[in-house]
Each structure stands twice: as C-alpha cells, then as structure tokens.
N, C-alpha and C positions, 0 to 999 in steps of 0.2 A: 504493501499499500504507499509504503513511502517513497517509493520510486516514481509515482505519479506526480506531473509537474504542480497540480494544486495542492498535493498532500500538506497537511500542516508539517512545520520545520521543526526540529529540535536540535540541541546542540551537538548530540551525537551523530544525527543526518548532516550536519554542517562539516564534520569531521572530527569532532571534539568528545572523548569517552570520558566523562566524569568518575563512574565507574571503576575504569582501570585506572585513573589517576588514586583513587582512594585506597584500591585495593594495593596501589605501588607504594603509598605511603605506610600503609599498616605494615608490610613486609620490610621496608627499610627501618623501621623504629629501633630494631634489635640492633642494628649496626650504629646507629647514630647512637643511641645509649650507650655503647662500649667505648666512646670514645670521651666521656663525661670527666671532666675535672670537678674538684670540692666546689671552683667557684661557679659552676654553673648553677643558675637559679633555675628553679621551674623545671618545666618538660616540655615535650615536642605537643603542637599545637598552638601555639601562641602567635600572635603576629609579629613578634619579634623575639629574638634570643636574648637572653637575659647572662650576663656575667659579671661578678662581683670584684673590683678591684681593690676590697677591701684590706687584704693580708699581704698586698705588693708595698712594701713599706721604702721604698728608693724614694731618697730624698727628692729628686725633681724629675719623676716620673715623664715619661715621655711616649705617646703609642706610635708606633708603626705600623704602617696597612699598605697590602701589596693586593694587585689582582692581574690574573694571567689565566691563561690557558691551555690546550695540548696541541693545539693548531691541526693541522693535517695526520697527525698521529693515528686521530679516530679515524680515519679514512684506514688506516691498515685493520685497526678493531674490528671494523665493520665487514671488511672483506672476509677476514679472518674468522668472524664470529666468534670473537672472544673479549668480554669487555670487564673484566674482573680485576684487570691490572691497571686500565687506563687512569682510575682514579687516584691511582698512587703518584701518578705522573704530575696531575692537577696540584696536589698538595706539595709537591717536591720544588714546583715551579714558585709557587709564594712564599711557601714558608720558609725557604731557603733563601729568598730575596729580602727577607724583613730580618733574619738572621745574619745576614750579612752588614748590617748595620749594628750590629750586637743585641739587637732585641731576642725575647724569648718568644717562640709563638704561644699565643694563648687561644685564639679561637679561630673557626673557620667557618665558611659557607659555602656552598654550591650553586651552581644555577645549571639547570640540564634542559637543553630545548629538544623536543623530538618531532619528528613530521608525524608519527603515530605510536601512541604513548603504549609500549611494550611492558606490563608488570616484570618481566623476568629478565629484560635487558636493562631496566633501571636498577633494580634489586642489585645485581652484577656490578655495575657501573658504581652505586651508592657503598656496596662492600667493599670497592677498592679505595674509595674516597675514605671510608672508616679506617682503613687499614693503612693509609698513608699518615691520619690525623693520629694514629696510636704511635706510628714510627717518630714522627715529629713532636708528641707531647701537646696536642692542640687540642682544643673540643671542638666538636661539629656541632654548633649549636643552632643551626638552621640552614635553610636554602629553599629552592624552586625549583620546579621542572613545571615545563608548559609544553603544549602542544599546538603545534602549528601548520595545519593541513595544508594549508595553501602555500606554505614559503619552502617546505622540507617535504621530501619524498618519504614514504614509510621506510622504515629502518635508518635512515640519516638522523644525526645528532650532535649536536655541539656543547660542548661542557666549558664552564668557566668557574673560577673559584677565586676566593675571597680571603684575605688572611690578617690580624690583627696581632701585635706583640707588644712587648713593653720593654724599655731601656731607661736607663739612669742617663740623665743628659752628659753627665761627664764620662762616661761610658759608650757614648754613639761613636762608630768605625764610620769611614776611615779617621784616622789622628796620627801624626808624628812619621808618616811615610817618608824614610831619609835614604841617599844614596848610601848604600853599605847594607841595607837589609836585603834578605834573601826571600825568596819566593818558591812557596811548598807545595804540590800539586795533589789533590786528591783524585783517584781512582775513579774513572766513570767505566763501566762495562761496555755502555752501548750510547746510543744518540741522545739519550735522555727523550727530550720532546722539541728538539731541534734540527734544523734541516730536512725535514721529511719531504718537502715539496721535491727539493733535488734527489733526495733519496731514491725516491717513489719514481721520479720522471728516470733516473738512471737504470737502476735496477728492475721494472716494471715496464717501463714503456718502451724504454730502449733495449735493455738486453733480455725481456720478455723472460724475466724468472717467474717459477711457478713459486708461490707465496707456502704452499704445502709440501715442495721438496726441500732436501737439505739445503740448510745456508748456504753448506760449501762442501766440497767433496770430503768425505770422512767424517762431517759433523753429525753429532747427535740429535739436533733438532733442529726443526724446519726454519727457512728464512720468516717466516711470518713469525715466529716464536721468536727469532732474534729481533725482529723490527718492533717486537712488543715487549720487548725487555724492559721491565717497568725500570723509572730514574730512580737513583740513590737519594734517600733523603739526608741530607749533611749536618742539618741543625745541632742535633743532639753532639754529635762530634767535635763540631763548631765551640759549642758552649764547654766541652771539656778539653778544649786545646785552650781556649781563654783561661780557664782555672789554672792551668798548669803552667802557660809560657804568656810573655807579653805579645799580643797581638796587634799589629798596626791597622792591618787592613784584611777584608776579604773580597775576593772576587767570584761571583756565581758566573760560570762559563755557560752562557744561553747562546742567543742569536746574536751573529757577530763575531764567535769563534773566542782563541783564548786571548790574542791583542785586543781586540775590540771591546772584551769586558776588565781586561786588567787596566785598560787606559782611564776608566771610569773612576779608580779610586787612586790616580796617581795627581800629586800637585804638580803645579809649573816649576821648573826648576829640578826636575827629575823624568827618568825614562824607565819603563818596564822591560827587560830582555828576558824572554823565554827561549830554552835551548830544545828544540825537537830533538827526539833522539835518547832524551835522557830517562823516558816513562816508556811502559808498555802499551804499545797503541793497540786496540781490539781489532781482529780481522776485519769486523763489517766496514771499517773505514776504509780499507784496502779494496774490499768488494765494490762499494760503491764507486769509487775512482777509477775503478778498470772498467766497470760499467759503463760509466758515462764518459771514459776518457776525460776525466777532469783535472783541470791543472793546481798543481799542490798549492798556489796563491788561492783560490776560490776554495778547495779543502780547508785550509787555514782559516779563512774568513766566514765559513758556514757552521763546521762542526767543533765539538769539543776537543776531538781527537782521542779523546781517553781520559781527560782532566777535566772531572764537573767542577770542581771548587778549587780557586787558590788562596792562599795565604801569606801575606807578608808577614815575616817577624824579623827580629834583628839577627844577626849574623851568629850570634852566640848563642841563640836559643833555638837554631836548625836540629839538632839531635834529638832535642827534647821534644819539639814540635813533631818529629818524624815519629817518635815514640808514642807521643799521645795520640796524633789521628792513629797509628796501627793498633794500639791498645782497644781504638772506640771500633775497631773492626774494618777499616779501610788499607788499601795500599797506597801509600804515598811515598812521593821521592822530593828532592831537593831540585828545581827545574829551572831555576833562573835566579837574577838578582835585580836591584834596584841601582840605576847609577844617574851621574849626574847627566841632565839633560833638558828637554822642553816638555815636558807633560806627556811623552809618547809611549808606546809600546807596540815592541814589534817581534815575532816568531825567528828564531834562525836556527839552521841547522847544527848541532853539537858538535 
C-alpha cells in the first residue's frame, strides 16, 4: 500500500527507520558504559553528557579539545565488511592530538552518519570506539547516529569523533624546544588513518590487488586485514614518558608525514631533522610505493612510514625516554635531532 503515490507518508517510507535506531542504541549501551570514569554523571539517554571536573586539582586547568575522522579508511572497512576496529582509529586520531599538548584525555563523543541504519554495523563500530576509549583512558559520554537516505547509499557511513582533555597551563606543550634536543620515534605498525586515498588508488585501482588475498607473498593475513590494522593509541605511553623524563614536545604523525607534523612544534630558530633508516619501516609502505610507482618525497609527505608519534627530549634523556616508551609497550628509536635553523623540518636518509 505504501508504494501507491497517494499513500500516506511515514518517516520509514522516506528512508529513516526509527525502530532500527532505537535497537542500535540499546545494543551499544553496554559498550558505552564500559568506558565510564568516576567523573561521569548520570547515564545514557540525556540531552548531553555530564562530566565532573571537581577532583582535578590543577592550579590553572586548561581544557583541550580536538575533532577528527577516519577518512577513506572507512571505505576499506565497508569493502571488507569489518567494522569493529575502525572506531579505535577514530579515538586515536583525536585522543592523541590532545595528548600531544600535554593533556590527559577525559571524554569522547562520536558521530555516525549512515545511508541506511544497520544495527549490527553500528554495534560493531561503537564496540571499536569503546575499545579505543578504554585504551586511551577516556569516557565515551555521548554521541549521535543519523540516517541520511538521500545523501548516502545503503552501506555507506561516515565517522567523526570529538575528544576533550585537561592540562595545567604551565604543562602545555610544546615548550623549551632547543638545538641539541633529540627526537624519539614511537613505532606504528601500519598506516593509522592517513594516506588511504593514495594507498587505495595504488593498491586496488592501479595494481588490482584483491583485499581478500594475502597482503604480500607468504604473509599470514589478507591485504584487507593489513589495511584495517587499527591505529595505535599512544596517549597512555606519552603520559608515562612525561612522568619519567623531561619532554619538550610531541608531534602526532598524521596527514603531512613526519616532517609536516614535526615542523608544527618547532619554534623559529631551530630545525628538526629525522634520519630515515634508523627505524623499522613496515612492509605495507613498500607495497604501496611499488604498486603506485610513488616517489620517495611523495611517500614521506603522505605516510607516517612506521612512526606514529614523535617526542622531543633533551639529549641527556634519550636512553631513559626509550626505556619508558618500550616499558609502555611500544617499540621506539632515537631517530633525529633539533639543530639551529629557521623553524623547518625535513627527513633525510641515514
């Protein structure tokens, strides 16, 4: 009857399924509650999430906020049909951005837009967001899911996150970056959430690689699984490092590559130099470069090349810094130094 042109319209006939949305909300409640910290007030279902700052006794507290998405990595998730890790990537992008400024991640909100609401898909996505929040130590206190039948096709989705953290004003980074400091690199086993438009064009469109085939000869998992390797969340290790050594700056290696992000924390009067070859580059970057015949400069300007986070520390702290990062569960290397210059950064061959 609803196919008749004169039949009464409903929200469902217009493409929005309220019942599916309610079912999705019920399914994600346990994921969300698993992230709650003692500062969370109330429960799900309010018009806004509440978070108390009463026990944070910083003398001059500053809130730090960041928002980001996962970009076209979401297309790989859709092509593979695996949605339970993409949420970890979402948290990593924003939580690590605020940790870079010395802040402790406190709370997180997500926004999921879909062409047609599938409770199973939403449940898997939020499961990943909750896991990312647990890893980062922040509470998922709210979010939104919206169905856009006329803007997105069924199966399409977009994912955005918002993080808020806190730091004392006198502890905000960067500070005191000077010539003679050293650069420590934290290992990233994969692409994180950056450069996927280029990686997808090289591997799938140009080289015709099959996402279900081995990532490369002799490898134990598929190319799709390799490309969906979840982003490492560095925030807890960054906090542990600051407790142990003096840290002058962090640089989150996202879009723009190593040099493009290191330069963001350099004052005028110094340059940052990172020596490529001093760390272990994951195989996936060579696969992308070969498939797309991509120049070294383009690779360096697009991908993290195996370093997801950089720390700038005094030269005397290098060994202690490496020990602290490794004790927190990450491979780390001394990969560069700060030298006299003009506020620029570059990567050179070791």
